[in-house]
N, C-alpha and C positions, 0 to 999 in steps of 0.2 A: 590132694593134701587137704587135710583142715584147714580152716581158716578164720579169723576173726574179720567182720565185714561191717564196716560205718556207714550205717544209710539214713541220708538225709533226706526229711520227710516234708520240707516247704516249710509255708508259715500257718497252713492251717487248712485250707481247702484239700480233700482227699484229691480233687482231680488235677492239682500238681503235682503229685508223685512221680518222677520218672516211671516210664518203661523198665529201665534199668534196675531200679530200686525193686521194683514189683517181681522182677523175676530173681533179684538176691533173695528175698522173702519169703519165694517159693521154694530154693536151693539149699535154706536153714533147716538146724535141728533145735538149736537155742537160742531163744532171742531176749535179749536182757535190755528193758526197758527204763527207763530213771524216773523217778521222781524226788518233787521238793519235798516232801514226809516220809517217814516210815509207813507203809500201808495205803497212803496215798494213788491218787488216780495221776496216769499218765497221759500227759497233753500229747506226746509223742504217736503213742500207742492209739488214742481215740481216733488220730486222724488218718491211720497205715492200718486199722483194725480191719479193716472189710480185704484187704490183700494180704493176711495173715492166714496161712493155713490151718486146718484145727488141728492138724500132726505134729503142730511145732510147740515146743514146752515152753512157757513163757515165765522170765523171774524177773518179778520186781525189786531194782534194787534203788535205797535212797541216795542222792545226791546231796548234800546237806548245801543250804543256803547261808551260808556263813563268811564273815572277814577272819576265820579263826586257821589260820594258815595251818596252824601242825593239826588240827584236826581234819581239814580237808584232805590235808595229805593219807592221811592213814586212814579216811574212809574211803578214798580213790585206789591206796594202795592195795587195800583188801580186797575190791569189785576187779582189780587188774588182776590180782592172783588167782582168782577164783576162774577169770575169764582163761586165763593163761591154762589152768589146769583141765578144764573143758577142753581147748583146743588140740592139746596136747595130748590126751585122750581119744581125740579122733571125730569130734563135733564141730561142725562148720558154727560160728554162735555171730549172731548180729547184734547193732546197737543200735536205737533208733535214737534219731536228734531233731530237734525242731530245724528247719531253714536247711542250713548247711552246714556239714561238717565242719568245715574250718573257720568258722564265723562264729566266735564269742560263745564255744561250743564246750558241753562237758566232755565230749568226744573229745579234744584234745590233749584234755587231760589223760586220760586212758592212752589216746595212741604215743604220747610223750613214755609213758609208761613200760608199754608193751613192743614198741615198735624194732628194738631188737630181739624180742623173747619167742615171736611166733611170726608166721605168713598173716598180713594185713593187705586189705581192700578197704579202699574209702569210695563211694556214689556219693556223688554231689547232690545238693537240693538247693532248688530257687528259693531263694532269699526273699525277707519279709519285703524288703525296701524295691528291689527288680518285679517281684508280684504286684507291690502297690503302684509303683510306676505304670506299669502295664493296663493293669485293671482300671485304674483314674486318668489313663491316656496323659498321663503327667511326664513329660520329658526329664530326665535326669540329670543329662549334662551335653552339651555341642563340641563339634569340632575337637581342639586344643583344650578345653577348659579340664581341669583336674576337677575328682568328684572326693569330696574329704569325705568319709567315717567317721563317726566321732561319739566316744560312749559317753553320757552323759552323768558321769560320775566323778569325785572330787570337788575342787572347788572351780571350775569353769573357767579359770582363768585363761585357759589356750583356746575354750570356746570364743569366747568373744574375739577375741583375734583371730579366729578363723569365720567368724559371723561378720567383720569388716572388712578381709583381707581376699576371700574366697566368693565366689559367684554358685556353687552348685555343693550343698551340702546333704551328709542323710545322718540325721539325728535318733540314736539307738541309747538303749539302757534310762530312758527318758523318765519314766513314773514316777520312781522317787525326789528327783530334782528338778520334774515338771514349773513348781512356780517360779523358781529361779530361772529355768530354762525360757518360759514363756517371759519374765521381764525383759529377760537380755532380747529377745527376737524383736519386740515391742520399742525397746530404746534404740535399737539400730535401723527400725522401721520397715523393718521385713514383715510384718503381719500379713501384707496382701501376697504374700513370696513364698507364706508355710503352709503346706499340708502334714495336718495331726490326723492318725490313724490310729487305733488299739483294734485286736483281733483278727487281725485283714485275715479274708479266706472261712470264717468260721460263722455260726448263724449270728454271732451277736457281737458282729462288728457293728465301728462307728467310723466317719470319715467325719474330719472338722475343717472348713477352708478358711475360718475365721476365726485366729486362736486367741482374740480377744474374749471370746463369748466362752473358753475354754477350761473347765477347772478340772483340778484332779479326780476329784470324784467322778467326771464324767467317762474318765478312763481305765485302763488295766497294765496290770505289769507288762503286757505284750502292745507296747506302742512304739509308733516311729513316726520321725518327721521327717519331712523332704523338703527343703529350700532351695529353690532354684530361681534364682534373682531374675531371666529372664521369661520366667511363665510367667 
């Protein structure tokens, strides 16, 4: 039976793609890849490209970067309808997503839209923060200490609370609010506990251990900060 398969490709290093993901790619008829703008490049496809068989038809679809919920919903519905039709016609259709499909991923929007319509499988991917932690020999958390994963959007009031009350944090969606995040980390004396990373696993990756020396222009959209007060 034909199905829709969401495939996590990890943070950027093609060698971090799982064996299961590679096998899934080999079984596809059609691969849908997300782009930030119409006709643009796909970060996820660039990571997985060497594993994609030539026989597979690749379809690029724009997932608009917008806060307009109505426009986003209309775009997602259109892509979901296309995927559903392809699967019901008998094609195995895959969708690539950076990191893991269940963590701040465009795939989640499609999953909610299609879950009751067609058979779906989802393949986990390595997250940016676990890849960074292992690659930089940086412990995320230990014992019974909770790990807080926080998206740095909005007014950041909760972030300040977490910085003062939690020992282990992963800060994601950092780029647009970096200067505010930086000042909060400095304010609470956590500069030496913060590891700042952009484009991890890619040729242009950068790693900073001194946040006071980092400016927003040093970073990219794909930036993550790890904070462990025991580090």
